[in-house]
Z-matrix of the N, CA and C atoms (Angstrom, degrees):
N
C 1 1.442
C 2 1.536 1 108.54
N 3 1.313 2 115.97 1 141.87
C 4 1.461 3 122.49 2 179.16
C 5 1.527 4 108.74 3 -100.64
N 6 1.339 5 115.55 4 127.59
C 7 1.464 6 121.48 5 174.33
C 8 1.516 7 107.43 6 -114.16
N 9 1.334 8 116.13 7 140.53
C 10 1.459 9 121.46 8 -178.68
C 11 1.525 10 109.70 9 -112.24
N 12 1.337 11 115.48 10 138.00
C 13 1.456 12 122.44 11 179.62
C 14 1.520 13 109.36 12 -140.63
N 15 1.318 14 115.91 13 155.82
C 16 1.457 15 121.91 14 167.98
C 17 1.520 16 105.66 15 -101.78
N 18 1.312 17 116.56 16 121.45
C 19 1.461 18 121.30 17 -178.28
C 20 1.530 19 109.72 18 -70.26
N 21 1.327 20 116.19 19 135.46
C 22 1.463 21 121.34 20 -179.81
C 23 1.533 22 112.10 21 -114.63
N 24 1.315 23 117.41 22 16.70
C 25 1.462 24 120.91 23 -177.07
C 26 1.524 25 113.64 24 -80.14
N 27 1.307 26 117.78 25 -17.71
C 28 1.464 27 121.55 26 175.53
C 29 1.531 28 107.58 27 -151.95
N 30 1.325 29 118.18 28 172.17
C 31 1.469 30 120.74 29 -176.11
C 32 1.533 31 115.60 30 -66.72
N 33 1.315 32 118.76 31 -11.23
C 34 1.470 33 120.49 32 -176.81
C 35 1.526 34 113.10 33 -65.12
N 36 1.322 35 118.41 34 -35.54
C 37 1.464 36 121.31 35 -179.57
C 38 1.518 37 112.63 36 64.45
N 39 1.311 38 117.06 37 47.85
C 40 1.466 39 121.65 38 -178.68
C 41 1.529 40 111.37 39 -58.98
N 42 1.320 41 115.11 40 143.82
C 43 1.460 42 122.23 41 176.73
C 44 1.526 43 107.84 42 -88.39
N 45 1.321 44 116.27 43 105.30
C 46 1.461 45 121.01 44 -176.58
C 47 1.517 46 111.28 45 -95.05
N 48 1.312 47 115.30 46 145.79
C 49 1.458 48 122.51 47 169.64
C 50 1.517 49 107.06 48 -125.91
N 51 1.337 50 115.57 49 126.54
C 52 1.459 51 121.08 50 -178.63
C 53 1.520 52 108.44 51 -117.52
N 54 1.323 53 116.25 52 121.43
C 55 1.465 54 121.58 53 173.23
C 56 1.526 55 106.04 54 -85.61
N 57 1.329 56 116.74 55 108.25
C 58 1.466 57 120.53 56 -174.71
C 59 1.524 58 112.63 57 -73.01
N 60 1.308 59 118.13 58 -14.18
C 61 1.469 60 120.55 59 177.03
C 62 1.527 61 111.01 60 -77.28
N 63 1.327 62 116.34 61 -41.76
C 64 1.468 63 120.70 62 -177.35
C 65 1.531 64 112.96 63 -107.63
N 66 1.330 65 116.89 64 -5.70
C 67 1.466 66 123.74 65 -175.82
C 68 1.527 67 111.54 66 55.79
N 69 1.326 68 114.89 67 42.30
C 70 1.453 69 122.67 68 176.19
C 71 1.523 70 108.49 69 -97.25
N 72 1.323 71 116.51 70 131.67
C 73 1.464 72 121.91 71 -179.83
C 74 1.521 73 108.69 72 -114.11
N 75 1.325 74 116.80 73 133.31
C 76 1.463 75 121.91 74 174.83
C 77 1.523 76 108.60 75 -127.18
N 78 1.329 77 115.67 76 157.70
C 79 1.456 78 121.75 77 175.90
C 80 1.517 79 115.05 78 94.84
N 81 1.317 80 118.03 79 -0.41
C 82 1.469 81 120.02 80 -179.19
C 83 1.524 82 110.75 81 -88.44
N 84 1.339 83 115.41 82 151.58
C 85 1.467 84 120.94 83 178.88
C 86 1.520 85 113.10 84 -108.01
N 87 1.328 86 116.69 85 -8.50
C 88 1.465 87 120.00 86 -179.88
C 89 1.528 88 109.00 87 -147.52
N 90 1.318 89 117.80 88 162.90
C 91 1.472 90 120.74 89 -178.78
C 92 1.530 91 113.60 90 -59.62
N 93 1.345 92 116.60 91 -30.22
C 94 1.468 93 118.93 92 178.89
C 95 1.523 94 111.06 93 -64.61
N 96 1.323 95 117.02 94 -32.25
C 97 1.460 96 121.08 95 179.23
C 98 1.515 97 111.85 96 -66.42
N 99 1.324 98 116.09 97 -41.50
C 100 1.463 99 120.01 98 178.34
C 101 1.526 100 109.99 99 -62.66
N 102 1.326 101 116.47 100 -46.72
C 103 1.469 102 121.45 101 179.96
C 104 1.534 103 110.73 102 -62.23
N 105 1.338 104 116.61 103 -42.55
C 106 1.462 105 121.21 104 179.04
C 107 1.528 106 110.72 105 -61.20
N 108 1.319 107 117.31 106 -45.01
C 109 1.460 108 121.28 107 -179.34
C 110 1.516 109 112.43 108 -59.60
N 111 1.319 110 116.84 109 -45.47
C 112 1.471 111 120.48 110 179.42
C 113 1.521 112 110.13 111 -64.57
N 114 1.325 113 116.44 112 -45.40
C 115 1.465 114 120.12 113 -178.49
C 116 1.529 115 111.03 114 -64.93
N 117 1.315 116 117.29 115 -42.06
C 118 1.469 117 121.26 116 -179.16
C 119 1.528 118 111.21 117 -66.42
N 120 1.314 119 117.34 118 -33.58
C 121 1.467 120 120.94 119 179.61
C 122 1.524 121 112.17 120 -76.28
N 123 1.330 122 117.24 121 -29.61
C 124 1.467 123 119.64 122 -174.05
C 125 1.520 124 114.12 123 -103.54
N 126 1.321 125 118.17 124 -34.82
C 127 1.464 126 120.88 125 -176.40
C 128 1.531 127 109.98 126 -152.90
N 129 1.346 128 117.78 127 75.46
C 130 1.463 129 119.61 128 -177.74
C 131 1.527 130 112.01 129 -68.82
N 132 1.319 131 116.09 130 138.38
C 133 1.463 132 122.26 131 178.33
C 134 1.529 133 109.01 132 -131.55
N 135 1.338 134 115.36 133 157.62
C 136 1.457 135 120.94 134 179.27
C 137 1.524 136 110.30 135 -142.24
N 138 1.326 137 116.36 136 147.55
C 139 1.456 138 121.86 137 168.97
C 140 1.524 139 106.54 138 -87.24
N 141 1.316 140 116.20 139 132.46
C 142 1.464 141 121.20 140 -178.53
C 143 1.523 142 109.10 141 -100.96
N 144 1.322 143 116.31 142 133.93
C 145 1.462 144 121.69 143 171.37
C 146 1.517 145 107.89 144 -118.21
N 147 1.334 146 116.46 145 143.79
C 148 1.458 147 120.28 146 -177.29
C 149 1.523 148 109.16 147 -161.95
N 150 1.330 149 115.99 148 -164.34
C 151 1.461 150 122.43 149 173.35
C 152 1.518 151 108.72 150 -136.67
N 153 1.338 152 115.83 151 155.29
C 154 1.467 153 121.75 152 175.55
C 155 1.523 154 108.56 153 -125.33
N 156 1.326 155 115.21 154 153.24
C 157 1.460 156 120.22 155 177.35
C 158 1.523 157 110.44 156 -73.03
N 159 1.331 158 115.78 157 140.34
C 160 1.463 159 122.28 158 179.22
C 161 1.524 160 108.42 159 -120.21
N 162 1.329 161 116.22 160 131.49
C 163 1.460 162 120.43 161 174.71
C 164 1.522 163 109.08 162 -102.50
N 165 1.332 164 115.24 163 148.56
C 166 1.463 165 123.19 164 176.83
C 167 1.532 166 112.75 165 58.19
N 168 1.325 167 115.92 166 32.50
C 169 1.457 168 119.79 167 -178.50
C 170 1.513 169 112.92 168 -116.21
N 171 1.330 170 116.08 169 167.52
C 172 1.463 171 121.55 170 177.53
C 173 1.528 172 111.26 171 -70.50
N 174 1.322 173 116.99 172 -19.94
C 175 1.463 174 123.65 173 173.31
C 176 1.523 175 108.20 174 -128.69
N 177 1.330 176 116.78 175 156.70
C 178 1.468 177 120.18 176 -176.84
C 179 1.519 178 113.56 177 -90.70
N 180 1.332 179 117.18 178 -14.13
C 181 1.460 180 120.12 179 179.43
C 182 1.520 181 109.66 180 -135.34
N 183 1.333 182 114.96 181 149.73
C 184 1.463 183 121.80 182 178.76
C 185 1.525 184 108.53 183 -125.74
N 186 1.323 185 116.31 184 132.36
C 187 1.460 186 119.45 185 177.17
C 188 1.526 187 109.56 186 -72.05
N 189 1.332 188 114.62 187 149.50
C 190 1.464 189 120.18 188 -179.40
C 191 1.523 190 109.09 189 -151.06
N 192 1.332 191 115.39 190 168.44
C 193 1.461 192 120.92 191 176.78
C 194 1.518 193 109.05 192 -155.77
N 195 1.328 194 115.13 193 164.31
C 196 1.457 195 118.94 194 174.64
C 197 1.524 196 108.19 195 -79.81
N 198 1.332 197 115.74 196 143.70
C 199 1.466 198 120.16 197 -178.19
C 200 1.522 199 112.02 198 -73.07
N 201 1.314 200 116.12 199 -25.15
C 202 1.465 201 123.28 200 177.21
C 203 1.522 202 108.35 201 -135.74
N 204 1.323 203 118.05 202 155.30
C 205 1.459 204 119.02 203 174.46
C 206 1.532 205 110.64 204 -61.95
N 207 1.335 206 115.58 205 146.99
C 208 1.464 207 121.39 206 178.04
C 209 1.530 208 108.62 207 -114.70
N 210 1.336 209 117.93 208 156.40
C 211 1.467 210 119.65 209 179.20
C 212 1.531 211 111.14 210 -55.27
N 213 1.306 212 115.65 211 136.70
C 214 1.460 213 121.90 212 -176.44
C 215 1.525 214 111.95 213 -55.85
N 216 1.326 215 117.05 214 -35.89
C 217 1.463 216 119.81 215 -178.04
C 218 1.530 217 112.88 216 -71.86
N 219 1.332 218 117.58 217 -8.92
C 220 1.469 219 121.24 218 -179.97
C 221 1.528 220 113.12 219 -103.24
N 222 1.317 221 118.16 220 2.24
C 223 1.465 222 121.19 221 -175.83
C 224 1.527 223 111.80 222 -55.53
N 225 1.323 224 118.31 223 -49.18
C 226 1.466 225 120.20 224 -176.49
C 227 1.520 226 111.82 225 -66.18
N 228 1.322 227 118.18 226 -36.60
C 229 1.463 228 121.16 227 177.60
C 230 1.527 229 111.16 228 -67.09
N 231 1.326 230 116.87 229 -41.28
C 232 1.464 231 120.31 230 177.47
C 233 1.530 232 109.69 231 -64.97
N 234 1.320 233 117.19 232 -40.44
C 235 1.467 234 120.46 233 178.52
C 236 1.527 235 111.57 234 -62.31
N 237 1.318 236 118.14 235 -35.99
C 238 1.472 237 120.48 236 176.46
C 239 1.523 238 110.50 237 -61.73
N 240 1.332 239 116.92 238 -40.44
C 241 1.469 240 121.12 239 178.13
C 242 1.533 241 110.54 240 -64.79
N 243 1.316 242 116.19 241 -43.02
C 244 1.467 243 120.45 242 179.58
C 245 1.524 244 110.31 243 -65.77
N 246 1.334 245 117.10 244 -43.81
C 247 1.467 246 120.98 245 -179.32
C 248 1.523 247 112.43 246 -62.48
N 249 1.324 248 117.50 247 -31.05
C 250 1.465 249 121.48 248 -178.80
C 251 1.529 250 112.38 249 -80.03
N 252 1.314 251 117.68 250 -12.33
C 253 1.462 252 122.06 251 -173.83
C 254 1.526 253 111.93 252 -78.84
N 255 1.331 254 115.74 253 138.39
C 256 1.461 255 123.61 254 171.40
C 257 1.526 256 106.35 255 -128.20
N 258 1.319 257 117.06 256 130.02
C 259 1.463 258 120.25 257 178.76
C 260 1.523 259 109.18 258 -120.09
N 261 1.317 260 115.46 259 153.09
C 262 1.458 261 120.86 260 178.69
C 263 1.524 262 109.11 261 -104.66
N 264 1.329 263 114.98 262 135.20
C 265 1.464 264 120.64 263 177.80
C 266 1.528 265 109.18 264 -66.81
N 267 1.315 266 118.56 265 152.85
C 268 1.458 267 127.75 266 5.47
C 269 1.528 268 112.30 267 -82.23
N 270 1.326 269 114.80 268 150.19
C 271 1.465 270 122.59 269 176.42
C 272 1.526 271 106.92 270 -123.24
N 273 1.307 272 116.59 271 135.84
C 274 1.469 273 121.73 272 179.99
C 275 1.531 274 110.37 273 -116.74
N 276 1.306 275 116.08 274 148.60
C 277 1.463 276 120.79 275 176.11
C 278 1.526 277 108.76 276 -54.52
N 279 1.312 278 116.05 277 130.69
C 280 1.461 279 121.30 278 179.39
C 281 1.518 280 114.05 279 95.04
N 282 1.345 281 117.81 280 -11.24
C 283 1.468 282 119.70 281 176.43
C 284 1.525 283 109.61 282 -58.94
N 285 1.320 284 116.75 283 135.17
C 286 1.465 285 120.86 284 176.43
C 287 1.521 286 107.74 285 -81.91
N 288 1.320 287 116.34 286 116.43
C 289 1.458 288 121.68 287 -178.67
C 290 1.524 289 111.25 288 -90.44
N 291 1.326 290 116.90 289 -36.48
C 292 1.470 291 122.82 290 174.06
C 293 1.527 292 106.60 291 -137.28
N 294 1.317 293 116.22 292 121.04
C 295 1.467 294 120.52 293 178.73
C 296 1.528 295 109.63 294 -85.50
N 297 1.323 296 117.34 295 131.38
C 298 1.470 297 123.58 296 175.36
C 299 1.531 298 111.65 297 48.23
N 300 1.321 299 115.67 298 58.34
C 301 1.464 300 121.31 299 -175.63
C 302 1.532 301 110.70 300 -55.04
N 303 1.312 302 116.00 301 122.50
C 304 1.468 303 124.66 302 179.17
C 305 1.532 304 112.62 303 50.27
N 306 1.316 305 116.93 304 34.27
C 307 1.472 306 123.45 305 177.09
C 308 1.531 307 112.85 306 59.25
N 309 1.340 308 115.85 307 33.62
C 310 1.465 309 120.59 308 178.92
C 311 1.523 310 112.07 309 -87.64
N 312 1.329 311 116.97 310 -12.58
C 313 1.456 312 120.77 311 -174.11
C 314 1.518 313 112.39 312 86.67
N 315 1.322 314 117.09 313 -1.26
C 316 1.458 315 122.67 314 -178.77
C 317 1.525 316 110.05 315 -109.12
N 318 1.330 317 115.88 316 137.47
C 319 1.460 318 121.26 317 174.27
C 320 1.522 319 108.88 318 -94.46
N 321 1.329 320 116.31 319 155.21
C 322 1.460 321 120.96 320 168.98
C 323 1.524 322 105.39 321 -97.44
N 324 1.335 323 116.01 322 121.71
C 325 1.462 324 120.42 323 -174.99
C 326 1.530 325 111.21 324 -120.48
N 327 1.331 326 115.26 325 148.96
C 328 1.465 327 121.51 326 177.46
C 329 1.524 328 109.76 327 -72.68
N 330 1.332 329 115.69 328 141.91
C 331 1.464 330 120.45 329 178.37
C 332 1.526 331 111.41 330 -120.47
N 333 1.339 332 116.14 331 15.48
C 334 1.470 333 121.22 332 178.90
C 335 1.520 334 109.07 333 -147.50
N 336 1.315 335 116.17 334 145.12
C 337 1.462 336 121.04 335 173.27
C 338 1.525 337 109.09 336 -84.98
N 339 1.317 338 117.05 337 131.54
C 340 1.465 339 122.67 338 175.63
C 341 1.527 340 107.22 339 -125.83
N 342 1.319 341 116.21 340 118.75
C 343 1.465 342 120.96 341 179.41
C 344 1.522 343 110.07 342 -81.88
N 345 1.336 344 114.99 343 156.50
C 346 1.460 345 120.86 344 176.01
C 347 1.524 346 108.26 345 -71.35
N 348 1.313 347 116.46 346 142.46
C 349 1.461 348 123.09 347 -178.04
C 350 1.506 349 112.04 348 -69.03
């Protein structure tokens, strides 16, 4: 089966075609494109960005993201964990809000400073 992707490893945006039977990649202009195509066809991952509720803070929400990409099929489950989270100010950039979310090896970390009210 042929899967088509747009490579996001550099600004070129190469149109990749991956034959999942033979793991042959065409359309790439650099070695990173070939690696991206194989990885995207076999085990797609994404970095999640979101916000969490903050209590007793100067703002009511704090931006956050996963420290590492998580498997694409786990995005909704990870989002449920993030949505259920409430943190108390102060929050600093880099604070770990959820350690090893759903055993993915990725932490959810704060990406904004929130001062206490």
